[in-house]
C-alpha positions as CSV (number, residue, x, y, z in Angstrom):
1,M,0.0,0.0,0.0
2,I,1.4,3.4,-1.0
3,S,1.1,6.1,1.5
4,F,1.9,9.9,1.3
5,E,3.3,11.9,4.0
6,W,2.2,15.6,4.0
7,K,4.5,18.0,5.7
8,I,4.0,21.7,5.9
9,T,7.2,23.5,6.6
10,L,8.0,27.1,7.2
11,G,9.6,27.3,3.8
12,N,6.4,26.0,2.2
13,L,4.3,28.6,4.0
14,L,6.7,31.4,3.0
15,T,6.5,30.2,-0.6
16,V,2.7,30.3,-0.6
17,V,2.6,33.6,1.1
18,S,5.1,35.0,-1.4
19,I,3.0,33.7,-4.3
20,L,-0.2,35.3,-2.8
21,V,1.5,38.6,-2.2
22,S,2.9,38.6,-5.7
23,A,-0.5,37.8,-7.1
24,A,-2.1,40.6,-5.1
25,G,0.6,43.0,-6.2
26,L,0.0,42.1,-9.8
27,A,-3.8,42.5,-9.4
28,W,-3.4,45.8,-7.7
29,A,-0.9,47.0,-10.4
30,W,-3.3,45.9,-13.1
31,H,-6.2,47.7,-11.3
32,R,-4.1,50.8,-10.8
33,D,-3.2,50.8,-14.5
34,I,-6.9,50.5,-15.5
35,L,-7.8,53.4,-13.2
36,T,-5.0,55.5,-14.7
37,L,-6.1,54.8,-18.2
38,E,-9.7,55.5,-17.3
39,R,-8.8,58.7,-15.6
40,A,-6.8,59.8,-18.6
41,Q,-9.6,59.0,-21.0
42,A,-12.2,60.7,-18.8
43,T,-10.0,63.8,-18.7
44,E,-9.8,63.9,-22.4
45,V,-13.5,63.6,-22.7
46,R,-14.0,66.5,-20.3
47,R,-11.4,68.6,-22.2
48,A,-13.3,67.9,-25.5
49,A,-16.6,68.9,-23.9
50,A,-15.1,72.0,-22.3
51,A,-13.5,73.0,-25.5
52,T,-16.8,72.7,-27.4
53,L,-18.5,74.8,-24.7
54,A,-15.8,77.4,-25.0
55,K,-16.3,77.6,-28.8
56,M,-20.1,78.1,-28.2
57,E,-19.3,81.0,-25.8
58,R,-16.9,82.4,-28.4
59,L,-19.6,82.3,-31.0
60,G,-21.8,84.5,-28.8
61,Q,-19.0,87.0,-28.6
62,L,-18.5,87.0,-32.3
63,I,-22.3,87.6,-32.9
64,D,-22.1,90.5,-30.5
65,L,-19.3,92.0,-32.7
66,L,-21.7,91.8,-35.6
67,F,-24.3,94.0,-33.8
68,A,-21.4,96.3,-32.8
69,D,-20.3,96.5,-36.5
70,V,-23.7,98.0,-37.4
71,Q,-23.3,101.0,-35.1
72,P,-20.8,103.0,-37.2
73,T,-22.9,102.3,-40.3
74,I,-25.9,104.0,-38.6
75,V,-23.8,107.2,-38.1
76,E,-22.4,107.1,-41.6
77,T,-25.8,106.6,-43.1
78,S,-27.3,109.4,-41.0
79,D,-24.6,111.8,-42.1
80,L,-24.8,110.6,-45.8
81,L,-28.5,111.4,-45.8
82,A,-27.9,114.9,-44.3
83,E,-25.3,115.5,-47.0
84,K,-26.9,114.1,-50.1
85,H,-30.6,114.4,-49.2
86,D,-31.2,111.1,-51.0
87,A,-33.1,108.5,-49.0
88,E,-32.7,105.7,-51.5
89,L,-28.9,106.4,-51.7
90,A,-28.7,106.3,-48.0
91,R,-30.8,103.1,-47.8
92,D,-28.6,101.4,-50.4
93,Y,-25.5,102.4,-48.5
94,F,-26.9,101.0,-45.2
95,W,-27.9,97.7,-46.8
96,K,-24.6,97.3,-48.6
97,T,-22.6,98.0,-45.4
98,V,-24.7,95.8,-43.2
99,S,-24.5,93.0,-45.8
100,A,-20.7,93.3,-45.8
101,A,-20.7,93.1,-42.0
102,R,-22.7,89.9,-42.2
103,L,-20.1,88.4,-44.6
104,G,-17.4,89.6,-42.2
105,Q,-19.1,87.8,-39.4
106,R,-19.3,84.5,-41.3
107,K,-15.6,84.8,-42.1
108,R,-14.7,85.3,-38.4
109,V,-16.7,82.2,-37.6
110,M,-14.9,80.2,-40.3
111,D,-11.5,81.6,-39.3
112,E,-11.9,80.5,-35.7
113,Q,-13.3,77.1,-36.8
114,I,-16.4,77.4,-34.7
115,E,-18.5,75.2,-36.8
116,S,-16.1,72.2,-36.4
117,A,-15.7,72.6,-32.7
118,Y,-17.4,69.2,-32.1
119,V,-14.9,67.1,-34.0
120,I,-12.8,65.9,-31.0
121,L,-15.8,65.3,-28.9
122,Y,-17.4,63.3,-31.7
123,S,-14.9,60.5,-31.2
124,Y,-16.4,60.0,-27.7
125,M,-20.0,61.2,-28.2
126,V,-21.8,60.0,-31.3
127,E,-24.5,62.6,-31.0
128,A,-22.1,65.5,-30.8
129,K,-22.1,66.2,-34.6
130,S,-25.9,66.2,-35.0
131,M,-26.5,68.3,-31.8
132,F,-23.8,70.8,-32.6
133,Q,-24.7,71.2,-36.3
134,S,-28.4,71.5,-35.5
135,A,-27.6,74.3,-32.9
136,I,-25.4,76.1,-35.5
137,E,-28.1,76.0,-38.1
138,K,-30.7,77.4,-35.7
139,L,-28.3,80.1,-34.6
140,R,-27.6,81.1,-38.1
141,S,-31.3,81.3,-38.8
142,A,-31.8,83.5,-35.8
143,E,-28.9,85.7,-36.9
144,D,-30.4,86.1,-40.3
145,E,-33.7,87.0,-38.8
146,A,-32.1,89.6,-36.6
147,L,-30.1,91.2,-39.4
148,D,-33.2,91.2,-41.7
149,G,-35.1,92.9,-39.0
150,I,-32.4,95.5,-38.6
151,M,-32.2,96.1,-42.4
152,D,-36.0,96.3,-42.8
153,G,-36.6,98.4,-39.8
154,C,-33.9,100.9,-40.5
155,Q,-34.9,101.1,-44.2
156,K,-38.4,102.3,-43.1
157,E,-36.9,105.0,-41.0
158,I,-34.4,106.1,-43.7
159,L,-37.1,106.2,-46.4
160,A,-39.4,108.2,-44.1
161,Y,-36.8,111.0,-44.6
162,D,-38.4,114.5,-44.5
163,P,-35.9,117.2,-45.5
164,S,-37.8,119.9,-43.6
165,S,-37.5,118.2,-40.3
166,Y,-34.6,115.7,-40.7
167,K,-32.0,115.4,-37.9
168,P,-29.3,112.8,-38.2
169,A,-29.3,112.2,-34.5
170,V,-33.0,111.3,-34.5
171,L,-32.5,108.8,-37.3
172,G,-29.5,107.4,-35.6
173,N,-31.3,106.9,-32.3
174,K,-34.3,105.2,-34.1
175,C,-31.9,102.7,-35.8
176,R,-30.0,102.1,-32.6
177,Y,-33.3,101.1,-30.9
178,I,-34.0,98.7,-33.7
179,V,-30.6,97.2,-33.5
180,N,-30.9,96.8,-29.7
181,D,-34.3,95.2,-29.9
182,Q,-33.0,92.7,-32.6
183,R,-29.9,92.0,-30.4
184,K,-32.1,91.2,-27.4
185,S,-34.4,89.0,-29.5
186,Y,-31.4,87.1,-31.0
187,F,-29.8,86.4,-27.7
188,A,-33.1,85.2,-26.2
189,K,-33.4,82.7,-29.0
190,A,-29.7,81.8,-28.8
191,T,-30.1,81.0,-25.1
192,A,-33.0,78.7,-25.7
193,I,-31.2,77.0,-28.7
194,L,-28.0,76.4,-26.8
195,A,-29.5,75.4,-23.4
196,P,-29.8,71.7,-24.2
197,L,-26.3,71.5,-25.6
198,E,-24.8,73.5,-22.7
199,Q,-26.6,71.3,-20.2
200,R,-25.4,68.1,-21.8
201,L,-21.8,69.2,-22.1
202,G,-21.7,70.8,-18.7
203,K,-22.9,67.6,-17.2
204,I,-20.0,65.7,-18.9
205,V,-17.5,68.3,-17.6
206,S,-18.6,67.8,-14.0
207,E,-19.1,64.0,-14.1
208,Q,-16.9,61.6,-12.2
209,D,-14.5,59.4,-14.1
210,S,-16.6,56.3,-13.5
211,A,-19.7,57.9,-14.8
212,I,-17.9,59.1,-18.0
213,I,-16.4,55.7,-18.6
214,A,-19.7,54.0,-18.1
215,G,-21.3,56.4,-20.5
216,L,-18.6,55.7,-23.1
217,N,-19.0,51.9,-22.8
218,A,-22.7,52.1,-23.0
219,K,-22.6,54.8,-25.8
220,T,-24.9,57.0,-23.7
221,L,-22.5,59.8,-22.9
């Protein structure tokens, strides 16, 4: 009959403990590496979301420059009408100059690559492109409505020119009121248009790493 003699020595125990400690160390190192990678990825997602938000804020600043660009045109048009006494000439000058300001605004947006601000975020958030482009289209429409309102409103005031009672300052003030009203209307619309996007991106920026990673894995970010 074959028999086995089991003996547990101190050396055996130390070997087992050493193996367990090594395994635990490897497991912890692996876990730590995973956490480091997830933290880095979450940070990149936050940066992409924050960069997109910053571009949206910058777009608002650029639009405000457009309304500011109209102000000198009002003065120039008022003075032109006082000098030439030709309402249609003044109207044409106003329209031409405001139209040029509109083109200048579009160029500023293109130069600062505002409309492609979502590109980095798109690699993490599949809805980023559609959400961003939809917001841009709505903002552009609101911008066009505001400028059309300025051009139409000021045109009426210019064409109402009466040489017997005309004062450049009066026309200027009337057009400034029109610009201010259209500016307020635009930014009210812009706030409503951007609110869902800002809320979504703001939530990403403030999320914990685990929530961002979970959203990436589930494609629900």
